C-alpha positions as CSV (number, residue, x, y, z in Angstrom):
1,I,31.8,19.9,-14.7
2,K,31.6,23.6,-15.7
3,V,29.9,25.9,-13.3
4,Q,29.0,29.4,-14.6
5,V,29.4,32.1,-12.0
6,C,28.2,35.7,-11.9
7,V,29.0,38.2,-9.1
8,Q,27.0,41.3,-8.6
9,F,27.9,44.0,-6.0
10,F,24.5,45.0,-4.6
11,K,25.8,47.3,-1.9
12,V,29.4,48.3,-1.1
13,G,29.9,49.5,2.4
14,E,32.9,51.0,4.3
15,I,36.4,50.5,3.0
16,D,38.7,50.2,5.9
17,T,42.3,51.2,4.8
18,L,43.8,50.5,8.2
19,K,42.5,46.9,8.5
20,E,42.7,46.3,4.7
21,Q,39.1,45.1,4.3
22,Y,35.7,46.3,3.2
23,T,32.1,45.4,3.8
24,A,29.6,44.6,1.1
25,D,26.3,42.9,0.1
26,V,27.0,40.6,-2.8
27,I,24.9,38.4,-5.0
28,V,26.7,35.3,-6.3
29,R,24.9,33.4,-9.0
30,A,25.9,30.0,-10.1
31,R,24.5,27.7,-12.8
32,W,25.3,24.1,-13.8
33,R,23.9,21.2,-15.8
34,E,21.6,18.7,-14.1
35,P,21.0,15.9,-16.6
36,S,18.8,14.0,-14.2
37,L,16.1,16.6,-14.5
38,D,15.9,16.5,-18.3
39,G,12.3,15.8,-19.2
40,Q,11.3,15.3,-15.6
41,L,9.6,18.7,-15.1
42,Q,7.2,20.6,-17.2
43,E,8.0,24.1,-15.9
44,Q,10.9,25.8,-14.3
45,G,10.6,26.9,-10.7
46,D,12.1,26.7,-7.2
47,I,13.7,23.5,-5.9
48,V,12.3,22.5,-2.5
49,E,15.0,20.0,-1.6
50,P,18.3,21.1,-3.3
51,S,20.2,18.5,-1.2
52,R,18.9,15.8,-3.5
53,Y,20.9,17.1,-6.4
54,W,24.6,17.6,-7.0
55,N,26.1,20.9,-5.8
56,P,29.5,22.4,-6.6
57,K,30.0,23.5,-3.0
58,L,31.0,27.0,-3.7
59,Y,32.4,29.4,-1.0
60,I,33.8,32.9,-0.8
61,E,37.5,32.5,-0.4
62,N,38.3,36.0,0.8
63,A,35.4,36.4,3.3
64,Y,36.4,37.5,6.8
65,G,34.7,35.6,9.6
66,D,31.3,34.1,9.0
67,P,29.3,36.1,6.6
68,K,25.5,36.0,6.5
69,E,24.3,33.9,3.5
70,Q,20.9,33.2,2.0
71,F,20.3,30.6,-0.7
72,R,17.7,30.0,-3.4
73,H,17.8,27.2,-5.9
74,R,15.8,27.0,-9.1
75,V,15.6,24.7,-12.1
76,M,15.8,26.2,-15.6
77,F,15.6,24.9,-19.1
78,N,17.4,26.2,-22.2
79,E,16.0,26.3,-25.8
80,K,17.2,22.6,-26.2
81,G,15.2,21.5,-23.2
82,E,18.4,20.8,-21.1
83,A,17.9,21.3,-17.4
84,F,20.1,23.6,-15.3
85,I,20.1,24.3,-11.6
86,S,20.7,27.9,-10.7
87,E,21.8,29.0,-7.3
88,K,21.4,32.5,-6.0
89,R,23.5,33.3,-3.0
90,T,23.1,36.6,-1.1
91,V,26.2,37.3,1.0
92,K,26.5,40.0,3.5
93,G,29.8,40.3,5.3
94,T,33.4,41.6,5.4
95,F,35.9,40.8,2.7
96,M,39.7,40.9,2.9
97,E,41.6,42.9,0.3
98,N,45.4,43.5,0.0
99,L,45.5,47.2,-0.6
100,E,48.2,48.7,-2.7
101,L,49.0,52.0,-1.0
102,D,52.0,53.1,-3.1
103,D,49.9,55.9,-4.6
104,F,48.2,57.0,-1.3
105,P,46.3,59.3,-1.1
106,F,45.8,59.2,-4.9
107,D,45.3,55.5,-5.0
108,V,42.8,53.3,-6.8
109,Q,41.9,50.1,-5.0
110,D,40.5,46.8,-6.2
111,L,37.5,45.4,-4.3
112,T,37.5,41.7,-5.0
113,V,35.2,38.8,-4.4
114,T,36.8,35.4,-5.0
115,V,34.5,32.4,-5.5
116,A,36.0,28.9,-5.2
117,S,34.8,25.3,-5.1
118,E,35.6,22.7,-2.5
119,F,36.1,20.1,-5.3
120,P,39.5,19.7,-7.0
121,A,40.0,21.7,-10.2
122,T,40.0,18.4,-12.2
123,E,36.4,17.8,-11.2
124,V,34.8,21.3,-11.1
125,E,35.8,24.3,-13.4
126,L,34.4,27.7,-12.6
127,V,33.9,29.9,-15.6
128,E,32.4,33.3,-16.2
129,D,28.6,33.3,-16.9
130,S,27.9,33.7,-20.6
131,D,24.3,35.0,-20.1
132,N,24.6,37.3,-17.1
133,R,27.1,40.0,-16.5
134,H,28.8,41.2,-13.4
135,M,27.5,44.5,-12.1
136,V,28.0,47.2,-9.5
137,N,25.3,49.2,-7.8
138,K,26.8,52.7,-7.3
139,Q,23.6,54.1,-5.9
140,S,24.0,52.1,-2.6
141,F,27.6,53.0,-2.1
142,V,28.1,53.9,1.6
143,D,31.5,55.5,1.5
144,E,30.8,58.0,-1.2
145,Q,32.4,60.9,0.8
146,E,35.8,59.3,0.8
147,W,35.8,57.1,-2.3
148,H,34.6,57.2,-5.9
149,L,33.2,53.8,-7.0
150,Y,33.6,52.9,-10.7
151,C,30.8,51.0,-12.4
152,H,32.9,48.6,-14.5
153,T,34.1,45.1,-13.3
154,E,36.9,42.7,-14.3
155,C,36.9,38.9,-14.0
156,N,40.0,36.7,-13.6
157,K,40.0,32.9,-13.6
158,W,42.7,31.1,-11.6
159,E,43.6,28.1,-9.5
160,L,43.7,28.2,-5.8
161,K,46.5,26.2,-4.2
162,I,45.4,24.7,-0.9
163,D,48.6,22.7,-0.5
164,P,51.7,24.0,-2.4
165,V,53.2,20.5,-2.5
166,D,50.2,18.5,-3.6
167,D,49.0,19.4,-7.1
168,A,45.7,17.5,-6.5
169,A,44.8,20.1,-3.9
170,K,44.2,22.8,-6.5
171,R,40.8,24.4,-6.6
172,S,39.2,26.3,-9.4
173,A,38.5,29.9,-8.5
174,I,37.1,33.0,-10.2
175,S,37.7,36.6,-8.9
176,V,35.5,39.5,-9.8
177,K,36.7,42.9,-8.9
178,C,35.2,46.4,-8.9
179,R,37.3,49.5,-8.3
180,A,37.2,52.5,-6.1
181,A,39.4,55.7,-6.2
182,R,40.1,57.6,-3.0
183,R,39.1,61.2,-2.9
184,P,42.3,63.0,-2.1
185,G,40.9,66.4,-1.2
186,Y,41.0,65.9,2.5
187,F,44.7,65.0,2.5
188,V,45.7,67.6,0.0
189,W,44.3,70.5,2.0
190,N,44.9,69.2,5.5
191,I,48.3,67.5,5.1
192,F,50.0,68.5,1.9
193,M,49.0,72.2,2.1
194,V,49.8,72.6,5.8
195,T,53.1,70.8,5.4
196,F,54.0,73.1,2.5
197,L,53.2,76.2,4.6
198,I,55.2,74.9,7.6
199,C,58.2,74.1,5.4
200,S,57.9,77.5,3.6
201,L,57.9,79.3,7.0
202,S,61.4,77.8,7.7
203,F,62.8,80.3,5.2
204,A,61.4,83.1,7.5
205,T,64.0,82.1,10.1
206,F,66.7,83.7,7.9
207,S,65.2,87.1,8.8
208,V,66.5,86.6,12.4
209,D,70.0,88.1,12.9
210,K,72.6,85.4,12.4
211,N,74.3,86.6,15.6
212,Y,71.4,84.9,17.5
213,P,71.6,81.3,16.2
214,Q,69.8,80.1,19.3
215,N,66.7,81.9,18.2
216,R,67.0,80.6,14.7
217,L,67.4,77.0,15.9
218,Q,64.5,77.3,18.3
219,L,62.1,78.4,15.5
220,S,63.5,75.7,13.1
221,F,63.1,72.9,15.7
222,T,59.6,74.0,16.4
223,L,58.7,73.7,12.8
224,M,60.5,70.3,12.6
225,L,58.5,68.9,15.6
226,T,55.3,70.1,13.9
227,S,56.0,68.2,10.8
228,V,56.8,65.1,12.9
229,A,53.4,65.4,14.5
230,F,51.8,65.5,11.1
231,K,53.7,62.3,10.1
232,S,52.3,60.6,13.2
233,V,48.8,61.6,12.2
234,V,49.2,60.1,8.8
235,N,50.6,56.8,10.2
236,Q,47.4,56.3,12.2
237,S,45.5,56.2,8.9
238,L,47.6,53.5,7.3
239,P,48.6,49.9,8.1
240,R,52.2,49.2,8.9
241,I,53.5,48.8,5.5
242,S,57.2,48.4,4.6
243,Y,57.2,50.8,1.6
244,L,56.7,54.6,1.2
245,T,53.6,56.1,-0.1
246,Y,53.5,59.4,-2.0
247,M,52.5,61.2,1.2
248,D,55.4,59.6,3.1
249,K,57.8,60.8,0.4
250,Y,56.5,64.3,0.5
251,L,56.6,64.5,4.3
252,L,60.1,63.1,4.5
253,A,61.3,65.4,1.8
254,S,59.9,68.4,3.8
255,M,61.6,67.1,7.0
256,I,64.9,66.9,5.1
257,M,64.4,70.5,3.9
258,L,63.8,71.6,7.5
259,S,66.9,69.6,8.6
260,A,68.9,71.4,6.0
261,V,67.8,74.8,7.3
262,C,68.6,73.8,10.9
263,S,72.0,72.5,9.8
264,W,72.8,75.8,8.1
265,H,71.8,77.8,11.2
266,A,74.3,75.7,13.2
267,I,77.0,76.1,10.5
268,V,76.7,79.8,10.0
269,T,78.1,80.4,13.5
270,T,81.5,79.3,12.2
271,L,81.5,82.3,9.7
272,L,80.6,85.0,12.1
273,Y,84.3,86.2,12.3
274,D,83.8,87.6,8.8
275,A,80.4,89.4,8.4
276,D,80.7,90.0,4.7
277,L,81.6,86.4,3.9
278,A,78.8,85.2,6.2
279,N,76.2,87.4,4.4
280,K,77.4,86.3,1.0
281,V,77.3,82.6,1.8
282,E,74.0,82.8,3.5
283,S,72.5,84.5,0.5
284,I,73.7,81.7,-1.7
285,V,72.4,79.0,0.7
286,L,69.0,80.7,0.9
287,T,68.7,81.0,-2.9
288,V,69.7,77.4,-3.4
289,L,67.4,76.0,-0.7
290,G,64.5,78.1,-2.0
291,V,65.0,77.0,-5.7
292,V,65.4,73.4,-4.7
293,Y,62.2,73.4,-2.6
294,L,60.3,75.1,-5.3
295,L,61.5,72.7,-8.0
296,F,60.7,69.8,-5.7
297,N,57.1,70.9,-5.3
298,V,56.6,71.5,-9.0
299,G,58.2,68.1,-9.9
300,F,56.0,66.4,-7.3
301,V,52.8,67.8,-8.8
302,I,54.0,66.7,-12.3
303,I,54.8,63.2,-11.1
304,I,51.3,62.9,-9.4
305,Y,49.7,63.9,-12.6
306,L,51.7,61.5,-14.8
307,F,51.6,58.3,-12.7
308,P,48.8,58.0,-10.0
309,C,46.4,60.2,-11.9
310,K,47.0,58.2,-15.1
311,K,45.5,55.1,-13.5
312,R,42.4,57.2,-12.6
313,R,42.1,58.3,-16.2
314,T,42.4,54.7,-17.3
315,M,39.6,53.7,-14.9
316,S,37.4,56.5,-16.2
317,Q,38.0,55.4,-19.8
318,K,36.9,51.8,-18.8
319,D,33.8,53.2,-17.2
320,K,32.9,55.0,-20.4
321,E,33.4,51.8,-22.4
322,H,31.4,49.9,-19.9
323,K,28.5,52.4,-20.1
324,S,28.6,52.3,-23.9
325,E,28.3,48.5,-23.9
326,H,25.8,48.4,-21.1
327,P,23.7,51.6,-21.2
328,C,21.2,50.6,-18.6
329,P,22.0,52.3,-15.3
330,V,19.6,50.2,-13.2
331,L,21.2,47.3,-11.3
332,L,19.8,43.9,-12.1
333,C,17.1,45.6,-14.1
334,S,16.2,42.7,-16.4
335,F,18.8,40.1,-15.8
336,D,17.4,39.4,-12.3
337,Y,14.0,38.6,-13.6
338,V,15.2,36.5,-16.5
339,W,17.4,34.5,-14.2
340,E,14.6,33.9,-11.7
341,G,12.1,33.0,-14.4
342,V,9.7,35.8,-13.5
343,P,8.0,38.0,-16.2
344,L,9.4,41.5,-16.6
345,A,7.9,43.8,-14.0
346,V,6.8,47.3,-14.9
347,S,7.8,48.6,-11.5
348,R,11.4,48.9,-12.5
349,Q,12.7,51.2,-15.2
350,V,14.4,49.3,-17.9
351,C,16.3,50.6,-20.9
352,L,15.4,49.7,-24.4
353,E,18.4,47.5,-24.9
354,C,17.6,45.4,-21.8
355,R,14.0,45.1,-23.0
356,K,15.2,43.6,-26.2
357,I,17.4,41.1,-24.3
358,V,14.4,40.2,-22.1
359,A,12.1,39.8,-25.1
360,K,14.7,37.5,-26.9
361,R,15.2,35.4,-23.8
362,N,11.5,35.1,-23.1
363,E,11.0,34.0,-26.7
364,L,13.6,31.3,-26.3
365,A,12.0,30.2,-23.1
366,A,8.6,29.9,-24.7
367,V,10.0,27.8,-27.6
368,S,11.7,25.6,-25.1
369,M,8.5,25.2,-23.1
370,Q,6.5,24.3,-26.3
371,R,9.1,21.7,-27.2
372,R,8.9,20.0,-23.8
373,R,5.1,20.0,-23.8
374,A,5.1,18.5,-27.3
375,S,7.6,15.9,-26.3
376,S,5.5,15.0,-23.3
377,T,2.3,14.8,-25.4
378,D,4.0,12.5,-27.9
379,S,5.3,10.2,-25.2
380,T,1.8,10.0,-23.6
381,A,0.2,9.2,-26.9
382,T,2.7,6.5,-27.5
């Protein structure tokens, strides 16, 4: 049995990077054929006792804890008079998400809702809804100060393996994801910029007379400990991952540069017997370290633009394509009313394209209603 599924992100709440989860209010719509209702009802409407009919037993696979759910079931008819049962499930809860933090803090994260059925994949197949589209409500995004929410969505169909050994334990599942890009401004100004200034100040220790290496080392170690403190602050914002983020790489590279400066201040004491040689070698070391650090920062900025920012440009392009295909900016503007069988309300602003869709669907619904009434009249006359 094919079950058509549509997921709409009504409200996206806080995205918790440390716990790798996010909160959201999601509307999950499902629709499936119910042949037993063909010709039994004259009009579509709410189902008082949905337990009397077959149900695909859908559930949210990546929900954390027990989310709050509200259900509403309706019977619908297509232009052929075939009966469908539609289920509207409003879910409010926390959803788990494996965050990919390689590009932190320039990362783009997927926010996924996975819908699965308790029946085996051989009995129930979840497919993307052909009449209703997945949508995201950007106006109700709570974490706007830290994240930028994109309006496009992507859908993937796959099979969930409950038991890796038993093939019969596979479940049909469908994952709908929206995306959010982290706003890196806070980390750029408060972590990257401060670390850059701290590491740059290490070159000022060369102004201290080389005959006082203890003073040079004291200043260099102070800067090193400051960078270590910054590294600890960053670790508190991230889960314990086994790979390095872009921020980790930058901080570690800065600490290596500080270590190189400290090492030179310890080595220069072995050259104090020849002042001219010491001055010449120190000038070379200072020039090399300065050029290397400058090239590292320039190269780091170029890499950030070419790789992490490329994904952001791709997401922005997908947003433009999505807006060109679906120009209406109002969430659930017409599709909610069509799905629920309610006439188009004037209280919501609806774009011209959506009005055309509503008019077409209402026309098909009217034709279907006339056919059912004519069929009922013929059977009564017979």
